[in-house]
C-alpha positions in Angstrom: -90.1 -116.2 75.4 -89.3 -113.1 73.3 -89.3 -109.6 74.8 -90.4 -106.8 72.6 -89.2 -103.3 73.5 -90.9 -100.2 72.3 -89.0 -97.4 70.6 -90.3 -93.8 71.0 -90.3 -91.0 68.5 -89.1 -87.5 69.5 -92.9 -86.3 69.3 -94.0 -89.1 71.7 -91.2 -88.2 74.1 -92.3 -84.6 74.0 -95.9 -85.7 74.7 -94.7 -87.7 77.7 -92.8 -84.6 79.0 -95.9 -82.4 78.4 -98.2 -84.9 80.3 -95.8 -84.8 83.3 -95.0 -88.5 83.0 -91.2 -87.9 83.1 -91.3 -85.0 85.7 -89.4 -86.9 88.5 -86.9 -88.6 86.2 -83.6 -87.5 84.8 -83.8 -89.0 81.3 -82.9 -88.4 77.7 -84.0 -90.0 74.5 -81.3 -91.9 72.7 -82.3 -93.5 69.4 -85.8 -94.0 70.5 -84.9 -95.4 74.0 -85.6 -93.4 77.1 -82.3 -93.6 79.1 -81.6 -92.6 82.7 -79.0 -90.0 83.2 -76.4 -90.5 85.8 -76.5 -88.4 88.9 -74.2 -85.4 88.7 -71.4 -85.5 91.3 -69.7 -82.5 92.6 -66.6 -82.7 90.2 -69.0 -83.0 87.3 -71.0 -80.1 88.3 -68.0 -77.8 89.1 -66.0 -78.5 86.1 -68.9 -78.3 83.5 -70.1 -75.0 85.2 -66.7 -73.4 85.1 -65.9 -74.5 81.6 -69.3 -73.1 80.5 -68.5 -69.7 82.0 -65.1 -69.8 80.5 -66.5 -70.5 77.0 -69.2 -67.8 77.4 -66.5 -65.2 78.0 -64.3 -66.4 75.1 -67.2 -66.7 72.6 -69.0 -63.5 73.5 -71.7 -62.9 71.0 -70.4 -65.4 68.4 -72.4 -68.3 69.9 -74.7 -69.3 72.6 -73.4 -71.7 75.3 -76.2 -73.9 76.5 -75.6 -75.9 79.7 -77.3 -79.2 80.2 -80.2 -78.3 77.8 -81.8 -80.7 75.2 -80.7 -80.8 71.5 -83.1 -82.5 69.0 -81.6 -85.0 66.5 -83.3 -86.6 63.5 -82.5 -90.2 64.7 -85.3 -90.0 67.5 -82.8 -88.7 70.0 -83.0 -85.7 72.4 -79.9 -86.0 74.5 -78.9 -83.3 77.0 -75.1 -82.7 76.6 -73.4 -80.9 79.4 -72.4 -78.0 77.1 -73.8 -77.3 73.6 -72.2 -74.5 71.7 -74.9 -73.4 69.3 -75.9 -70.7 66.8 -77.4 -67.6 68.4 -81.0 -68.0 67.2 -82.6 -66.2 70.2 -86.4 -66.7 70.3 -86.4 -69.4 67.7 -85.4 -71.7 70.5 -88.9 -71.2 71.9 -90.1 -73.3 69.1 -87.5 -76.0 69.0 -84.3 -77.1 70.7 -81.1 -76.8 68.5 -80.9 -79.1 65.6 -77.6 -80.6 64.2 -77.2 -77.7 61.8 -77.4 -75.2 64.7 -74.7 -76.9 66.6 -71.0 -75.8 66.5 -69.9 -78.4 69.1 -70.9 -80.5 72.1 -69.1 -81.2 75.4 -69.9 -84.0 77.9 -68.2 -84.3 81.2 -67.9 -88.0 82.1 -67.1 -90.0 85.1 -69.7 -92.8 85.6 -71.1 -92.2 82.1 -67.8 -92.5 80.3 -68.7 -95.7 78.3 -72.0 -94.2 77.2 -70.4 -90.9 76.2 -67.4 -92.6 74.4 -69.5 -95.2 72.5 -73.2 -94.6 72.3 -73.1 -90.8 72.1 -70.1 -90.7 69.8 -72.1 -92.7 67.2 -75.2 -90.9 67.8 -73.5 -87.5 67.1 -71.5 -88.7 64.2 -74.5 -90.3 62.6 -76.2 -86.8 62.4 -73.0 -85.1 61.4 -72.3 -83.0 64.4 -68.8 -81.7 63.3 -67.1 -81.8 66.7 -67.8 -83.6 70.0 -65.6 -83.3 73.1 -65.6 -85.8 76.1 -63.9 -84.8 79.3 -62.7 -87.9 81.1 -62.9 -86.6 84.7 -60.9 -89.5 86.2 -57.9 -88.9 84.0 -58.4 -85.1 83.4 -58.3 -85.7 79.7 -60.1 -84.1 76.8 -61.1 -86.5 74.0 -61.8 -84.7 70.9 -63.9 -86.3 68.1 -64.0 -84.6 64.6 -64.8 -85.4 61.0 -67.9 -87.5 61.0 -68.0 -90.0 58.2 -70.4 -92.9 57.7 -71.7 -92.7 61.3 -68.3 -92.6 63.0 -65.8 -89.9 63.7 -62.6 -90.2 61.5 -60.5 -88.3 64.0 -60.0 -88.9 67.7 -57.4 -86.9 69.7 -56.7 -87.0 73.4 -55.3 -83.9 75.1 -54.2 -83.1 78.7 -52.9 -79.6 78.1 -52.0 -77.1 75.4 -54.5 -75.2 73.3 -57.3 -76.4 71.0 -59.0 -74.4 68.2 -62.7 -75.6 67.6 -63.4 -76.2 63.9 -66.2 -73.7 63.9 -64.0 -70.9 65.2 -60.4 -71.7 64.1 -59.3 -68.3 65.4 -60.4 -69.1 69.0 -57.7 -70.4 71.2 -59.1 -72.6 74.0 -57.0 -73.7 77.0 -57.4 -77.4 77.4 -56.6 -77.0 81.1 -59.5 -74.6 81.4 -61.8 -77.3 80.1 -60.5 -80.3 82.0 -59.2 -79.0 85.3 -60.1 -75.3 86.1 
């Protein structure tokens, strides 16, 4: 017996949301599949919230920091990264979520979702050429930085526990790694 699965488009996913079908579910669309999101534990909620506030202060009016909001990708995906640093397009976001060309970088905080964030989402984001993607490993208090998307993979991967990082979109902006991984 063969089991056939159904892939969903972003438009179909939006219609399900509008119809209320997914109201009581924490889900995201990844390459046409509706995937349950892990519950957010206290450390995840605390660190992502504090880091978001830190980045808002650092970036000022240079970018918008969107916590736990969807982004729309052309590969039938609409993930909800913990932090998306995006262009300030104001009311344009009433018409659409940020597209890859609007995204400076993304951050995921990972505990139980570490494998998904390091494997599935890394490929998903590299495929649509999001220039920079950070994963905070909450268990080890490490920042894993992915850069330079090429052929659906990131060519550069760096793991940090301290020091300073300069995002590619804002090379003059010094970000304390400790303020991202263990405030």
